[in-house]
DOPAVEX-155669 format. One record per atom (N, C-alpha, C): y, z, x. Coordinates in steps of 0.2 Angstrom, whole numbers, plus 5000, padded with zeros to 4 digits. Example, Ala and Ser with C-alpha at 12.3 -4.5 7.8 and 13.67 -1.06 7.14 Angstrom:
% residues 2
497250395066497850395062498450395066498950355064499550365068500050395064
This chain:
% residues 203
500348225032500548295032500648315025500348375024500348405017501048435015501248415009501848445006501748515003502248555005502148625002502248624994501848664991501848664983502548684981502748664975503348684972503348754970502848774968502848844965502648894971503148904976503048934982502849014981503249044976503049114975502349124972502149084968501449094965500949084971501049034976500649034981500749084986501349114987501449164992501149224991501249244984500949314982500349304978499949254979499349244976498749294978498849314985498249354988498549404992498149464992498349514996498449495003498049455006498049435013498649405015499049365011499649335012500149395014500149445009500649495010500549535016499949555017499749605023499949565030499849495030499949465036500649455037501049445032501749435032502049505035501749555033502049625035501849635042501249615044501049615051501449575056501649515054502049465058502749495058502949525053503649545053503849605057503249645058503349705062503049695069502749645071502549635077503149615082503049635089503549625094503649555096503149505094503149435096502549405092502449335093501949305090501249335091500749325086500149355087499549295086499049315090498449265089498149275082497649235081497249245075496949315075496649325080496249395081496749455081497349445084497849495083498049505076498149455072498349465065497849495061497149475063496649515059496649585061496649605067496649675069497249715066497849685066498449725063498449725056498049685052498049685045497449715042496949725046496349755043495849695040496049635041495649585038495049555043494649525041494149485045494549425048494249405054494549355058494549285053494049275050493949215046494449215040494549275037495049275031495749275033495849305039496549305042496749235043496349195047496449125048496549085042496149095037496249055031496949065028497149135027497749145024498349125029498249125035498749105040498949025039498348995038498448915038498748905031498648945026499048925020499748945020499948995024500649015025500948965030500548935034500848875038501048815034500548805029500748745025501348755021501448825019502048835015502648835019502648835025503148835030503448905031503148955029503349025030503149045037502549025040502349045046502248975051502348985057502348935062501748945066501448895069500848905074500948865080500848895086500948855092500348865097500048815100499548825104499748845111499448895114499548925120498948935124498748885128498148885132497548885127497148935127496548935123496748965116497248995115497449035109497948995105497949015098498448985094498849045092499549045093499949095091500349085084500349135080500649135074501349175074501849155070502449195070502849175063503249215061503649195055504149145057504249095053504749035054505449065053505749065059506449085059506949045054506748985053507248945049507148945042506548975040506448985032506849035029507149015024507549055020507249125017506649115015506249175013506249225019506049205025506049255030506649285032507249245031507849265033508249315028508149295022508449325016508049375012507449355011507049395006506549445009506149425014505649465017505949535019506549535023506849595025506949645020507249615014507349665009506749695006506249655005505549675002505249725007505349715013505049765018505449835018506149825017506549885017506349925010506249885005506049924999505449954999504949925003504249955003504350015007504750015013504850075017505150135013505650115008506050165005505650194998505250154995505050174989504550234989504150244994503750294995504050364995504550374999504950434999505250454993505550394989505850404983505350434978504750404978504250424973503950494975503950514981503750574983504250624980504850614981505350664978505350674971505150614967505050624960504450664958503950654962503350684960503450764961503750784967503950854968504350884962504850844960505250864955504850884949504450844947504050854940503450904941503150914947502550944947502551014951503151024955503151084959503151144956503351154949503351214946502651244944502151204944501451234942500851204946500951154950500451134954500251174960499651184962499551224968499551174974499451114973499451064978499450994975499750944978499750874976499650834982499050794982498850744987499050674985499350644989499550574988499150524992498850474988498450414991498850354989499050314995499350254993498850194995498550164991498050114992498350044993498950034994499249964994498949924999498749945005498549905010497749885009497449905004496849885002496749824998496349774999496249724994496049744987495749804987495549824980496049854976496649864979497249904975497349864969497449894963497549864957498249834957498749864961499449834961499749864968500149824972500449854978500849914977501149924970501549974969501150024964500550044966500150094963499950154968500050214965499950274969499450314965498950344969498450384966498750454969498750504964498850574965498350614963498150664967497750724965498150784964498150804958498550864956498050924955498150974960497651034959498051094956497751114951498151164946497651214943497851274941497351324938497151294931497651274927497451244921497651174920497151124921497351054921497751034915497651064909497951044903498751054903498951104907499651114908500051054911499751014915500050954919500150894914499850894909499850824905500550804903500950854900501650834898502050804903502050844909502450824915502250764918501650754918501350684921501550624917501550634910501850584906502550564907502950614908503650604910503750574917503350594921503350574928503150494928502650484924502450414924502950364922503250384916503850344913504450334918504550394922505150394926505050344932504450354935504250314941504250234939503950224933503850154931504550124930505050164926505650134924506150134930506150174935506650174941506350144947505750144948505450114954504950054953504750054947504250004945503550024948503450084949502850114952502350134946501650124947501150154943500850204946500550254943500150314946499550314943499050334947498350354944498250424946498350464940498250544942497550564941497350614946496750644945496950724945496750754939496950824938496350864938496350914943495750954944495951024946495551074944495651144946495451154954495651204957495451214964494751224965494351254960493651264960493351194959493551154955493351084954493451044960494051044963494151014969493651024975493551094976493151114982492451094980492151094974491551074973491451004974491950964972491850884973491950874980492350904984492350894991491650904994491350964992490650984995490150924993490250904987489750854985489950784987490450774991490750714993490850664988491150684982491250644977491750584978491550524976491950464977492650464975492750514969493450524967493850554972493550604975493950644980494050614987493550574989493450554996494150524998494450474994495050444997495650494999495650544995496150594996496050635002495450645003495250685009495250645016495150575015495150535021495750505023496150485018496750445019497350475015497250535012497850565008498350605012498850615009499450655012499650705007499550775009499850825005500550825005500850814999501650804999501950874996501550914993501750984991501251034990501351094991500851154990500451164996499851184995499351205000499151145004498951155010498751105015497951095013497651045016496951035015496551085018496851115024496451175027496451235023497051245019497051305015496651285008496551225006496151205000495451215001495251195008494551195009494451235015494451305014494351355020493651345023
């Protein structure tokens, strides 16, 4: 039997797969099969199984054979799952509304629209607490001082980093027509948090 490594936090947070699987198992109504974990987390089946097995070795996740399936669940006896994981999930649910409120506070006086994209569920996300925002404004230079203040405030109070894209309405519409990769995530997965809706921006 393998002994769980001593540096459990290093192992636990070493990959995006561990985090997204813990989230999936914590919010599931019951144990999940490997394929169920893959579907709910957006991972491939093979990658999900590899990450699940590492979590089993750490004692965070249990597995049980049921007929032809193997079911995975959070270990109810593990201190991390009882004490720490619920707090992390509560923070994750609350930090986005808090960040949205600050963004509105700093940008509402001049931005025509602000679109928020939260790539935390992507394995390519530079940081789980990174937000991308598209600020649409008549004069992009006006936004810079407020964005610098917003960036410092978000980092200091919530530990959040932002990746801003500042464009005029004309530039936004042109980039949308050209299917620019810079704009595409905001159009496909973004949320307008203030100002004009996407329908109004792209008539």
